[in-house]
C-alpha positions in Angstrom: 108.9 40.2 73.1 110.7 40.8 69.9 112.1 38.1 67.6 115.7 39.0 68.5 115.0 38.8 72.2 113.4 35.4 71.8 116.3 34.1 69.7 118.8 35.4 72.3 116.9 33.8 75.2 116.6 30.5 73.3 120.4 30.6 72.7 121.1 31.3 76.4 118.8 28.4 77.5 120.5 26.1 75.1 123.9 27.1 76.4 122.8 26.5 80.0 121.4 23.1 79.1 124.6 22.1 77.3 126.8 23.5 80.1 125.1 21.8 83.0 124.6 18.6 81.1 128.3 18.4 80.3 128.9 18.7 84.1 126.3 15.9 84.8 124.5 18.6 86.9 120.8 18.1 87.3 120.2 21.8 86.7 120.3 21.1 83.0 116.8 19.7 83.4 115.5 22.9 84.9 116.8 24.9 81.9 115.5 22.3 79.5 112.0 22.6 81.0 112.2 26.4 80.9 113.1 26.2 77.2 110.3 23.8 76.4 107.8 25.9 78.3 109.0 29.0 76.5 108.7 27.3 73.1 105.1 26.2 73.9 104.1 29.8 74.7 101.5 31.1 72.2 102.8 34.7 72.3 106.3 33.5 71.4 105.0 31.3 68.6 103.2 34.3 67.2 106.3 36.5 67.4 108.3 33.8 65.6 105.7 33.3 62.9 105.4 37.0 62.2 109.1 37.4 61.8 109.3 34.4 59.4 106.7 36.0 57.1 109.3 38.5 55.9 112.1 36.0 55.2 113.1 34.8 51.8 112.7 31.2 50.8 116.3 29.9 50.1 115.1 27.8 47.2 113.5 30.8 45.4 116.6 32.8 46.1 118.8 30.2 44.6 116.7 30.1 41.4 117.0 33.9 41.2 120.8 33.6 41.7 121.0 30.9 39.0 119.0 33.1 36.6 121.4 36.0 37.3 124.4 33.7 36.7 122.9 32.5 33.4 122.4 36.1 32.3 126.0 37.0 33.2 127.3 34.0 31.3 125.3 35.1 28.2 126.7 38.6 28.5 130.3 37.3 28.9 129.8 35.2 25.8 128.6 38.2 23.8 131.6 40.3 25.0 134.0 37.4 24.1 132.4 37.1 20.7 132.6 40.8 20.0 136.2 40.9 21.2 137.1 38.2 18.7 135.3 40.0 15.9 137.3 43.2 16.6 140.7 41.3 16.6 
């Protein structure tokens, strides 16, 4: 099973649980149990862990973005200073 397939199946089970629950239909419990059993599956957990290894930490990404923004601000300041000197 691939990460994408697992994510898609989880989304479908969630929709089924929400749908049948909104109708007060007991079938929502069947889909909830299927979802819980799937999430307990060791193979699925390994697939999800392996796919998470390649993801970027949002906090480290934001610090990189902040660093780039600081560099851009410094460059804009230099350009502005040079433009004033020319005028």
